N, CA, C and O atoms as a CHARMM CRD file, in Angstrom:
* protein
*
  324
    1    1 UNK  N      2.64000  10.62200   1.17400 PROA 1      0.00000
    2    1 UNK  CA     3.84100  10.03300   1.75200 PROA 1      0.00000
    3    1 UNK  C      4.79300  11.10700   2.26500 PROA 1      0.00000
    4    1 UNK  O      5.40800  10.92900   3.31600 PROA 1      0.00000
    5    2 UNK  N      4.92600  12.22800   1.53600 PROA 2      0.00000
    6    2 UNK  CA     5.85900  13.27600   1.94600 PROA 2      0.00000
    7    2 UNK  C      5.47400  13.84300   3.30600 PROA 2      0.00000
    8    2 UNK  O      6.33600  14.06400   4.15600 PROA 2      0.00000
    9    3 UNK  N      4.17800  14.07800   3.51300 PROA 3      0.00000
   10    3 UNK  CA     3.74500  14.62400   4.79900 PROA 3      0.00000
   11    3 UNK  C      4.08500  13.65800   5.93100 PROA 3      0.00000
   12    3 UNK  O      4.56600  14.07600   6.98400 PROA 3      0.00000
   13    4 UNK  N      3.83600  12.36900   5.71500 PROA 4      0.00000
   14    4 UNK  CA     4.15700  11.35800   6.71400 PROA 4      0.00000
   15    4 UNK  C      5.66100  11.28100   6.94900 PROA 4      0.00000
   16    4 UNK  O      6.10800  11.14000   8.08700 PROA 4      0.00000
   17    5 UNK  N      6.43900  11.37300   5.87400 PROA 5      0.00000
   18    5 UNK  CA     7.89900  11.34200   5.99200 PROA 5      0.00000
   19    5 UNK  C      8.40100  12.54100   6.77400 PROA 5      0.00000
   20    5 UNK  O      9.26500  12.40400   7.64000 PROA 5      0.00000
   21    6 UNK  N      7.86500  13.71700   6.47400 PROA 6      0.00000
   22    6 UNK  CA     8.27100  14.92100   7.20400 PROA 6      0.00000
   23    6 UNK  C      7.91700  14.80200   8.68000 PROA 6      0.00000
   24    6 UNK  O      8.70600  15.19100   9.54100 PROA 6      0.00000
   25    7 UNK  N      6.75000  14.27200   8.97500 PROA 7      0.00000
   26    7 UNK  CA     6.33100  14.11700  10.36900 PROA 7      0.00000
   27    7 UNK  C      7.22800  13.12400  11.09800 PROA 7      0.00000
   28    7 UNK  O      7.57700  13.33900  12.25800 PROA 7      0.00000
   29    8 UNK  N      7.59800  12.05300  10.43200 PROA 8      0.00000
   30    8 UNK  CA     8.47600  11.05600  11.04700 PROA 8      0.00000
   31    8 UNK  C      9.87500  11.60200  11.24800 PROA 8      0.00000
   32    8 UNK  O     10.50000  11.35100  12.27900 PROA 8      0.00000
   33    9 UNK  N     10.37600  12.35100  10.26600 PROA 9      0.00000
   34    9 UNK  CA    11.68100  12.99200  10.41900 PROA 9      0.00000
   35    9 UNK  C     11.63000  13.96500  11.59200 PROA 9      0.00000
   36    9 UNK  O     12.54500  14.00600  12.41400 PROA 9      0.00000
   37   10 UNK  N     10.56200  14.74400  11.66400 PROA 10     0.00000
   38   10 UNK  CA    10.40000  15.73200  12.73500 PROA 10     0.00000
   39   10 UNK  C     10.41800  15.05700  14.10300 PROA 10     0.00000
   40   10 UNK  O     11.09300  15.51600  15.02500 PROA 10     0.00000
   41   11 UNK  N      9.67300  13.97000  14.22400 PROA 11     0.00000
   42   11 UNK  CA     9.59900  13.23500  15.49000 PROA 11     0.00000
   43   11 UNK  C     10.97200  12.69200  15.87900 PROA 11     0.00000
   44   11 UNK  O     11.38200  12.80000  17.03500 PROA 11     0.00000
   45   12 UNK  N     11.67600  12.11300  14.92000 PROA 12     0.00000
   46   12 UNK  CA    13.00500  11.54800  15.19100 PROA 12     0.00000
   47   12 UNK  C     13.98900  12.63600  15.60900 PROA 12     0.00000
   48   12 UNK  O     14.74200  12.45800  16.56700 PROA 12     0.00000
   49   13 UNK  N     13.98600  13.75300  14.90200 PROA 13     0.00000
   50   13 UNK  CA    14.89900  14.84900  15.22000 PROA 13     0.00000
   51   13 UNK  C     14.63100  15.39400  16.62100 PROA 13     0.00000
   52   13 UNK  O     15.55700  15.58500  17.41000 PROA 13     0.00000
   53   14 UNK  N     13.37200  15.63900  16.91800 PROA 14     0.00000
   54   14 UNK  CA    12.99900  16.17300  18.23500 PROA 14     0.00000
   55   14 UNK  C     13.40800  15.20500  19.35100 PROA 14     0.00000
   56   14 UNK  O     13.94900  15.62500  20.37400 PROA 14     0.00000
   57   15 UNK  N     13.14700  13.90300  19.14800 PROA 15     0.00000
   58   15 UNK  CA    13.51100  12.90600  20.16300 PROA 15     0.00000
   59   15 UNK  C     15.02300  12.85600  20.37900 PROA 15     0.00000
   60   15 UNK  O     15.48800  12.81200  21.51700 PROA 15     0.00000
   61   16 UNK  N     15.78500  12.86300  19.29200 PROA 16     0.00000
   62   16 UNK  CA    17.24900  12.82000  19.40800 PROA 16     0.00000
   63   16 UNK  C     17.77700  14.05300  20.13500 PROA 16     0.00000
   64   16 UNK  O     18.66700  13.95800  20.98000 PROA 16     0.00000
   65   17 UNK  N     17.21600  15.20500  19.79400 PROA 17     0.00000
   66   17 UNK  CA    17.66600  16.44700  20.44000 PROA 17     0.00000
   67   17 UNK  C     17.33900  16.42000  21.93200 PROA 17     0.00000
   68   17 UNK  O     18.17500  16.77400  22.76300 PROA 17     0.00000
   69   18 UNK  N     16.13400  16.00300  22.26000 PROA 18     0.00000
   70   18 UNK  CA    15.72700  15.98100  23.66900 PROA 18     0.00000
   71   18 UNK  C     16.48700  14.92500  24.46500 PROA 18     0.00000
   72   18 UNK  O     16.80200  15.14600  25.63500 PROA 18     0.00000
   73   19 UNK  N     16.78800  13.77500  23.84700 PROA 19     0.00000
   74   19 UNK  CA    17.58900  12.74700  24.51700 PROA 19     0.00000
   75   19 UNK  C     18.94700  13.30800  24.93200 PROA 19     0.00000
   76   19 UNK  O     19.50600  12.92300  25.95900 PROA 19     0.00000
   77   20 UNK  N     19.45900  14.21200  24.12500 PROA 20     0.00000
   78   20 UNK  CA    20.76800  14.80700  24.40200 PROA 20     0.00000
   79   20 UNK  C     20.66800  16.06300  25.26900 PROA 20     0.00000
   80   20 UNK  O     21.67600  16.67200  25.62600 PROA 20     0.00000
   81   21 UNK  N     19.44500  16.43000  25.59200 PROA 21     0.00000
   82   21 UNK  CA    19.16600  17.59100  26.44800 PROA 21     0.00000
   83   21 UNK  C     19.82100  18.86500  25.92000 PROA 21     0.00000
   84   21 UNK  O     20.48000  19.60100  26.65400 PROA 21     0.00000
   85   22 UNK  N     19.61800  19.09900  24.62900 PROA 22     0.00000
   86   22 UNK  CA    20.12400  20.34200  24.04500 PROA 22     0.00000
   87   22 UNK  C     18.96200  21.13100  23.45300 PROA 22     0.00000
   88   22 UNK  O     17.96200  20.56000  23.01900 PROA 22     0.00000
   89   23 UNK  N     19.11100  22.42800  23.44500 PROA 23     0.00000
   90   23 UNK  CA    18.07100  23.30700  22.91800 PROA 23     0.00000
   91   23 UNK  C     18.13100  23.33700  21.39200 PROA 23     0.00000
   92   23 UNK  O     19.11700  22.92300  20.78200 PROA 23     0.00000
   93   24 UNK  N     17.05600  23.83500  20.79900 PROA 24     0.00000
   94   24 UNK  CA    17.05700  24.04000  19.35200 PROA 24     0.00000
   95   24 UNK  C     18.17400  25.00200  18.96800 PROA 24     0.00000
   96   24 UNK  O     18.83500  24.82100  17.94600 PROA 24     0.00000
   97   25 UNK  N     18.37800  26.00900  19.77900 PROA 25     0.00000
   98   25 UNK  CA    19.41600  27.00400  19.50100 PROA 25     0.00000
   99   25 UNK  C     20.80900  26.36900  19.50800 PROA 25     0.00000
  100   25 UNK  O     21.62400  26.65300  18.62900 PROA 25     0.00000
  101   26 UNK  N     21.08300  25.51900  20.48800 PROA 26     0.00000
  102   26 UNK  CA    22.38800  24.85600  20.56300 PROA 26     0.00000
  103   26 UNK  C     22.58200  23.90600  19.38400 PROA 26     0.00000
  104   26 UNK  O     23.66800  23.84600  18.80800 PROA 26     0.00000
  105   27 UNK  N     21.53800  23.16600  19.02500 PROA 27     0.00000
  106   27 UNK  CA    21.62100  22.26300  17.87700 PROA 27     0.00000
  107   27 UNK  C     21.87200  23.05400  16.60300 PROA 27     0.00000
  108   27 UNK  O     22.71200  22.68100  15.78500 PROA 27     0.00000
  109   28 UNK  N     21.14300  24.14200  16.44200 PROA 28     0.00000
  110   28 UNK  CA    21.31700  24.98200  15.25700 PROA 28     0.00000
  111   28 UNK  C     22.74500  25.50400  15.16400 PROA 28     0.00000
  112   28 UNK  O     23.35300  25.47100  14.09400 PROA 28     0.00000
  113   29 UNK  N     23.27600  25.98200  16.27400 PROA 29     0.00000
  114   29 UNK  CA    24.64200  26.50700  16.29300 PROA 29     0.00000
  115   29 UNK  C     25.64100  25.42200  15.90400 PROA 29     0.00000
  116   29 UNK  O     26.51100  25.64000  15.06100 PROA 29     0.00000
  117   30 UNK  N     25.50800  24.25000  16.52600 PROA 30     0.00000
  118   30 UNK  CA    26.43500  23.14900  16.25700 PROA 30     0.00000
  119   30 UNK  C     26.34600  22.64400  14.81900 PROA 30     0.00000
  120   30 UNK  O     27.33900  22.18500  14.25500 PROA 30     0.00000
  121   31 UNK  N     25.15400  22.72900  14.23000 PROA 31     0.00000
  122   31 UNK  CA    24.95200  22.25200  12.86000 PROA 31     0.00000
  123   31 UNK  C     25.16500  23.34700  11.81500 PROA 31     0.00000
  124   31 UNK  O     25.14800  23.07200  10.61600 PROA 31     0.00000
  125   32 UNK  N     25.36500  24.58200  12.26400 PROA 32     0.00000
  126   32 UNK  CA    25.53700  25.68700  11.32300 PROA 32     0.00000
  127   32 UNK  C     24.24300  26.07800  10.63000 PROA 32     0.00000
  128   32 UNK  O     24.24500  26.49700   9.47300 PROA 32     0.00000
  129   33 UNK  N     23.13500  25.93700  11.35500 PROA 33     0.00000
  130   33 UNK  CA    21.81100  26.24600  10.81400 PROA 33     0.00000
  131   33 UNK  C     21.14300  27.31000  11.67200 PROA 33     0.00000
  132   33 UNK  O     21.63700  27.65600  12.74500 PROA 33     0.00000
  133   34 UNK  N     20.02000  27.82400  11.19300 PROA 34     0.00000
  134   34 UNK  CA    19.25800  28.81300  11.94400 PROA 34     0.00000
  135   34 UNK  C     18.29400  28.10600  12.89700 PROA 34     0.00000
  136   34 UNK  O     17.73900  27.06200  12.55200 PROA 34     0.00000
  137   35 UNK  N     18.09300  28.65900  14.08000 PROA 35     0.00000
  138   35 UNK  CA    17.19600  28.04800  15.05200 PROA 35     0.00000
  139   35 UNK  C     15.77500  27.92400  14.51700 PROA 35     0.00000
  140   35 UNK  O     15.09700  26.93100  14.78100 PROA 35     0.00000
  141   36 UNK  N     15.32200  28.92000  13.77000 PROA 36     0.00000
  142   36 UNK  CA    13.96000  28.85100  13.23700 PROA 36     0.00000
  143   36 UNK  C     13.82100  27.70400  12.23300 PROA 36     0.00000
  144   36 UNK  O     12.74800  27.11200  12.11100 PROA 36     0.00000
  145   37 UNK  N     14.89900  27.39000  11.51900 PROA 37     0.00000
  146   37 UNK  CA    14.87500  26.26700  10.58000 PROA 37     0.00000
  147   37 UNK  C     14.76500  24.94800  11.34500 PROA 37     0.00000
  148   37 UNK  O     14.04200  24.04500  10.92400 PROA 37     0.00000
  149   38 UNK  N     15.47600  24.83200  12.46200 PROA 38     0.00000
  150   38 UNK  CA    15.36800  23.63600  13.30700 PROA 38     0.00000
  151   38 UNK  C     13.92100  23.48700  13.77500 PROA 38     0.00000
  152   38 UNK  O     13.37000  22.38600  13.75900 PROA 38     0.00000
  153   39 UNK  N     13.31500  24.58200  14.18700 PROA 39     0.00000
  154   39 UNK  CA    11.92200  24.55800  14.62700 PROA 39     0.00000
  155   39 UNK  C     11.00400  24.07700  13.50700 PROA 39     0.00000
  156   39 UNK  O     10.13000  23.24000  13.73600 PROA 39     0.00000
  157   40 UNK  N     11.19700  24.59700  12.31100 PROA 40     0.00000
  158   40 UNK  CA    10.37200  24.18900  11.16900 PROA 40     0.00000
  159   40 UNK  C     10.57100  22.71300  10.83800 PROA 40     0.00000
  160   40 UNK  O      9.61500  22.02300  10.48300 PROA 40     0.00000
  161   41 UNK  N     11.80300  22.22600  10.95200 PROA 41     0.00000
  162   41 UNK  CA    12.06700  20.80300  10.72600 PROA 41     0.00000
  163   41 UNK  C     11.34400  19.96200  11.77200 PROA 41     0.00000
  164   41 UNK  O     10.74000  18.94100  11.44100 PROA 41     0.00000
  165   42 UNK  N     11.40400  20.38700  13.03100 PROA 42     0.00000
  166   42 UNK  CA    10.76600  19.63000  14.11200 PROA 42     0.00000
  167   42 UNK  C      9.24300  19.68100  14.04500 PROA 42     0.00000
  168   42 UNK  O      8.56400  18.82000  14.60500 PROA 42     0.00000
  169   43 UNK  N      8.71900  20.67100  13.37500 PROA 43     0.00000
  170   43 UNK  CA     7.26800  20.76200  13.17800 PROA 43     0.00000
  171   43 UNK  C      6.81800  20.03400  11.91400 PROA 43     0.00000
  172   43 UNK  O      5.62000  19.92200  11.65400 PROA 43     0.00000
  173   44 UNK  N      7.77500  19.53900  11.13000 PROA 44     0.00000
  174   44 UNK  CA     7.45300  18.84200   9.88900 PROA 44     0.00000
  175   44 UNK  C      7.04900  19.76400   8.76400 PROA 44     0.00000
  176   44 UNK  O      6.42300  19.33100   7.79700 PROA 44     0.00000
  177   45 UNK  N      7.40100  21.04000   8.87900 PROA 45     0.00000
  178   45 UNK  CA     7.00900  22.02600   7.86700 PROA 45     0.00000
  179   45 UNK  C      8.06500  22.23700   6.79000 PROA 45     0.00000
  180   45 UNK  O      7.82000  22.93400   5.80500 PROA 45     0.00000
  181   46 UNK  N      9.23000  21.64200   6.97100 PROA 46     0.00000
  182   46 UNK  CA    10.30200  21.72400   5.97800 PROA 46     0.00000
  183   46 UNK  C     10.90000  20.34300   5.78100 PROA 46     0.00000
  184   46 UNK  O     10.92200  19.52100   6.69700 PROA 46     0.00000
  185   47 UNK  N     11.38600  20.10400   4.56900 PROA 47     0.00000
  186   47 UNK  CA    12.09600  18.86300   4.25500 PROA 47     0.00000
  187   47 UNK  C     13.58700  19.16800   4.21000 PROA 47     0.00000
  188   47 UNK  O     14.00400  20.10000   3.52300 PROA 47     0.00000
  189   48 UNK  N     14.39400  18.39900   4.92800 PROA 48     0.00000
  190   48 UNK  CA    15.82700  18.67800   4.94700 PROA 48     0.00000
  191   48 UNK  C     16.52200  18.17300   3.68800 PROA 48     0.00000
  192   48 UNK  O     16.09000  17.20200   3.06700 PROA 48     0.00000
  193   49 UNK  N     17.59600  18.84800   3.32800 PROA 49     0.00000
  194   49 UNK  CA    18.45700  18.35100   2.25800 PROA 49     0.00000
  195   49 UNK  C     19.39100  17.30700   2.86200 PROA 49     0.00000
  196   49 UNK  O     19.47500  17.17400   4.08300 PROA 49     0.00000
  197   50 UNK  N     20.08300  16.57800   2.01400 PROA 50     0.00000
  198   50 UNK  CA    21.06900  15.61700   2.49400 PROA 50     0.00000
  199   50 UNK  C     22.16000  16.34000   3.27600 PROA 50     0.00000
  200   50 UNK  O     22.61600  15.85200   4.31000 PROA 50     0.00000
  201   51 UNK  N     22.57500  17.49500   2.78500 PROA 51     0.00000
  202   51 UNK  CA    23.59500  18.29300   3.47400 PROA 51     0.00000
  203   51 UNK  C     23.13000  18.67000   4.88700 PROA 51     0.00000
  204   51 UNK  O     23.90700  18.60300   5.83900 PROA 51     0.00000
  205   52 UNK  N     21.86900  19.06200   5.01100 PROA 52     0.00000
  206   52 UNK  CA    21.31200  19.40800   6.32100 PROA 52     0.00000
  207   52 UNK  C     21.28400  18.19200   7.23500 PROA 52     0.00000
  208   52 UNK  O     21.63200  18.28800   8.41200 PROA 52     0.00000
  209   53 UNK  N     20.87200  17.05400   6.69900 PROA 53     0.00000
  210   53 UNK  CA    20.82200  15.84300   7.51500 PROA 53     0.00000
  211   53 UNK  C     22.21200  15.45300   8.01100 PROA 53     0.00000
  212   53 UNK  O     22.36300  15.03400   9.15900 PROA 53     0.00000
  213   54 UNK  N     23.22000  15.58600   7.16300 PROA 54     0.00000
  214   54 UNK  CA    24.58700  15.26200   7.57300 PROA 54     0.00000
  215   54 UNK  C     25.08600  16.23000   8.63900 PROA 54     0.00000
  216   54 UNK  O     25.78600  15.82700   9.56700 PROA 54     0.00000
  217   55 UNK  N     24.72900  17.50300   8.50800 PROA 55     0.00000
  218   55 UNK  CA    25.11300  18.50000   9.51800 PROA 55     0.00000
  219   55 UNK  C     24.43900  18.19300  10.85200 PROA 55     0.00000
  220   55 UNK  O     25.05600  18.33400  11.90800 PROA 55     0.00000
  221   56 UNK  N     23.18300  17.77700  10.80700 PROA 56     0.00000
  222   56 UNK  CA    22.46800  17.41900  12.03100 PROA 56     0.00000
  223   56 UNK  C     23.08700  16.18000  12.68000 PROA 56     0.00000
  224   56 UNK  O     23.22300  16.11500  13.90100 PROA 56     0.00000
  225   57 UNK  N     23.45700  15.20500  11.85900 PROA 57     0.00000
  226   57 UNK  CA    24.11800  14.00500  12.39200 PROA 57     0.00000
  227   57 UNK  C     25.40500  14.37500  13.11600 PROA 57     0.00000
  228   57 UNK  O     25.67000  13.88300  14.21300 PROA 57     0.00000
  229   58 UNK  N     26.19600  15.23300  12.50600 PROA 58     0.00000
  230   58 UNK  CA    27.45400  15.65800  13.13000 PROA 58     0.00000
  231   58 UNK  C     27.17500  16.38000  14.44500 PROA 58     0.00000
  232   58 UNK  O     27.84700  16.13300  15.44700 PROA 58     0.00000
  233   59 UNK  N     26.19400  17.26400  14.44400 PROA 59     0.00000
  234   59 UNK  CA    25.86200  18.02900  15.64700 PROA 59     0.00000
  235   59 UNK  C     25.31200  17.13200  16.75500 PROA 59     0.00000
  236   59 UNK  O     25.56400  17.37100  17.93600 PROA 59     0.00000
  237   60 UNK  N     24.56300  16.10100  16.36900 PROA 60     0.00000
  238   60 UNK  CA    23.98100  15.17100  17.34100 PROA 60     0.00000
  239   60 UNK  C     24.94400  14.03400  17.69300 PROA 60     0.00000
  240   60 UNK  O     24.66200  13.21800  18.57100 PROA 60     0.00000
  241   61 UNK  N     26.06600  13.99300  17.00700 PROA 61     0.00000
  242   61 UNK  CA    27.10000  12.97900  17.22400 PROA 61     0.00000
  243   61 UNK  C     26.57000  11.55900  17.02600 PROA 61     0.00000
  244   61 UNK  O     26.78100  10.67100  17.85100 PROA 61     0.00000
  245   62 UNK  N     25.86900  11.37900  15.89000 PROA 62     0.00000
  246   62 UNK  CA    25.39600  10.05000  15.50500 PROA 62     0.00000
  247   62 UNK  C     25.72500   9.83200  14.03800 PROA 62     0.00000
  248   62 UNK  O     25.99500  10.78100  13.30100 PROA 62     0.00000
  249   63 UNK  N     25.70100   8.58200  13.62600 PROA 63     0.00000
  250   63 UNK  CA    25.93700   8.28200  12.21500 PROA 63     0.00000
  251   63 UNK  C     24.65300   8.52500  11.42200 PROA 63     0.00000
  252   63 UNK  O     23.55500   8.57300  11.97600 PROA 63     0.00000
  253   64 UNK  N     24.82500   8.67400  10.12100 PROA 64     0.00000
  254   64 UNK  CA    23.66600   8.83600   9.25000 PROA 64     0.00000
  255   64 UNK  C     22.76500   7.59900   9.34800 PROA 64     0.00000
  256   64 UNK  O     21.53900   7.71200   9.33200 PROA 64     0.00000
  257   65 UNK  N     23.38300   6.42300   9.45000 PROA 65     0.00000
  258   65 UNK  CA    22.62300   5.18100   9.57400 PROA 65     0.00000
  259   65 UNK  C     21.76900   5.14100  10.83100 PROA 65     0.00000
  260   65 UNK  O     20.61900   4.70200  10.79300 PROA 65     0.00000
  261   66 UNK  N     22.33100   5.60000  11.94800 PROA 66     0.00000
  262   66 UNK  CA    21.57100   5.64500  13.20600 PROA 66     0.00000
  263   66 UNK  C     20.39200   6.60600  13.09200 PROA 66     0.00000
  264   66 UNK  O     19.30000   6.33600  13.59200 PROA 66     0.00000
  265   67 UNK  N     20.63500   7.73400  12.42100 PROA 67     0.00000
  266   67 UNK  CA    19.56500   8.71500  12.22300 PROA 67     0.00000
  267   67 UNK  C     18.46900   8.10900  11.34900 PROA 67     0.00000
  268   67 UNK  O     17.28200   8.26300  11.63500 PROA 67     0.00000
  269   68 UNK  N     18.87600   7.41800  10.28300 PROA 68     0.00000
  270   68 UNK  CA    17.90900   6.78300   9.38500 PROA 68     0.00000
  271   68 UNK  C     17.08000   5.73400  10.12200 PROA 68     0.00000
  272   68 UNK  O     15.87400   5.62800   9.89700 PROA 68     0.00000
  273   69 UNK  N     17.71700   4.96000  11.00000 PROA 69     0.00000
  274   69 UNK  CA    16.98500   3.96500  11.78900 PROA 69     0.00000
  275   69 UNK  C     15.94600   4.62800  12.68800 PROA 69     0.00000
  276   69 UNK  O     14.83200   4.12400  12.83800 PROA 69     0.00000
  277   70 UNK  N     16.31300   5.74900  13.28000 PROA 70     0.00000
  278   70 UNK  CA    15.37900   6.48500  14.14600 PROA 70     0.00000
  279   70 UNK  C     14.17800   6.98000  13.32400 PROA 70     0.00000
  280   70 UNK  O     13.04000   6.92900  13.78800 PROA 70     0.00000
  281   71 UNK  N     14.44100   7.45400  12.11000 PROA 71     0.00000
  282   71 UNK  CA    13.36500   7.92500  11.23400 PROA 71     0.00000
  283   71 UNK  C     12.47100   6.75600  10.83000 PROA 71     0.00000
  284   71 UNK  O     11.24600   6.87900  10.84500 PROA 71     0.00000
  285   72 UNK  N     13.08100   5.61200  10.46600 PROA 72     0.00000
  286   72 UNK  CA    12.29800   4.42700  10.10000 PROA 72     0.00000
  287   72 UNK  C     11.41800   3.96600  11.25900 PROA 72     0.00000
  288   72 UNK  O     10.27200   3.56400  11.05600 PROA 72     0.00000
  289   73 UNK  N     11.95200   4.02600  12.45500 PROA 73     0.00000
  290   73 UNK  CA    11.18300   3.65600  13.64200 PROA 73     0.00000
  291   73 UNK  C      9.98800   4.59300  13.82200 PROA 73     0.00000
  292   73 UNK  O      8.88600   4.15000  14.14600 PROA 73     0.00000
  293   74 UNK  N     10.21500   5.88100  13.61000 PROA 74     0.00000
  294   74 UNK  CA     9.12500   6.85700  13.71200 PROA 74     0.00000
  295   74 UNK  C      8.08700   6.62000  12.61700 PROA 74     0.00000
  296   74 UNK  O      6.88700   6.73600  12.86300 PROA 74     0.00000
  297   75 UNK  N      8.54900   6.28700  11.40400 PROA 75     0.00000
  298   75 UNK  CA     7.62000   5.98200  10.30900 PROA 75     0.00000
  299   75 UNK  C      6.74500   4.78500  10.66800 PROA 75     0.00000
  300   75 UNK  O      5.53500   4.80200  10.44100 PROA 75     0.00000
  301   76 UNK  N      7.36100   3.75300  11.22600 PROA 76     0.00000
  302   76 UNK  CA     6.62100   2.54200  11.59700 PROA 76     0.00000
  303   76 UNK  C      5.59800   2.83500  12.68800 PROA 76     0.00000
  304   76 UNK  O      4.46200   2.36400  12.61800 PROA 76     0.00000
  305   77 UNK  N      5.99300   3.61200  13.69400 PROA 77     0.00000
  306   77 UNK  CA     5.05300   3.91100  14.77800 PROA 77     0.00000
  307   77 UNK  C      3.93800   4.83600  14.31000 PROA 77     0.00000
  308   77 UNK  O      2.80800   4.74400  14.79000 PROA 77     0.00000
  309   78 UNK  N      4.25900   5.74000  13.36000 PROA 78     0.00000
  310   78 UNK  CA     3.22300   6.62300  12.81600 PROA 78     0.00000
  311   78 UNK  C      2.21700   5.84100  11.98100 PROA 78     0.00000
  312   78 UNK  O      1.02800   6.15900  11.99500 PROA 78     0.00000
  313   79 UNK  N      2.67500   4.81600  11.24900 PROA 79     0.00000
  314   79 UNK  CA     1.76400   4.04300  10.41000 PROA 79     0.00000
  315   79 UNK  C      0.93100   3.06500  11.23400 PROA 79     0.00000
  316   79 UNK  O     -0.13400   2.62900  10.79700 PROA 79     0.00000
  317   80 UNK  N      1.42000   2.72000  12.43700 PROA 80     0.00000
  318   80 UNK  CA     0.65800   1.83500  13.32400 PROA 80     0.00000
  319   80 UNK  C     -0.52900   2.55300  13.95500 PROA 80     0.00000
  320   80 UNK  O     -1.56200   1.94600  14.23500 PROA 80     0.00000
  321   81 UNK  N     -0.36200   3.87100  14.17700 PROA 81     0.00000
  322   81 UNK  CA    -1.38000   4.63500  14.89300 PROA 81     0.00000
  323   81 UNK  C     -2.40900   5.13600  13.99600 PROA 81     0.00000
  324   81 UNK  O     -3.34400   5.80200  14.44000 PROA 81     0.00000
């Protein structure tokens, strides 16, 4: 389940970032994180803390609930395939 969750989180994060047309570097700067960490999150190789998720929400200008919905949607589409 963790691997699937990480992959779904990664997919949601990447989609949100690309929808906003911002680079990993810009997202990292806005969230107060390292660009390489953003890359690892988008590859599903790291699990974010709650603090990290809240920082990403602020940087992406979305609510935590909206982010969670995007992750749930990615989980559903991953389990369908």
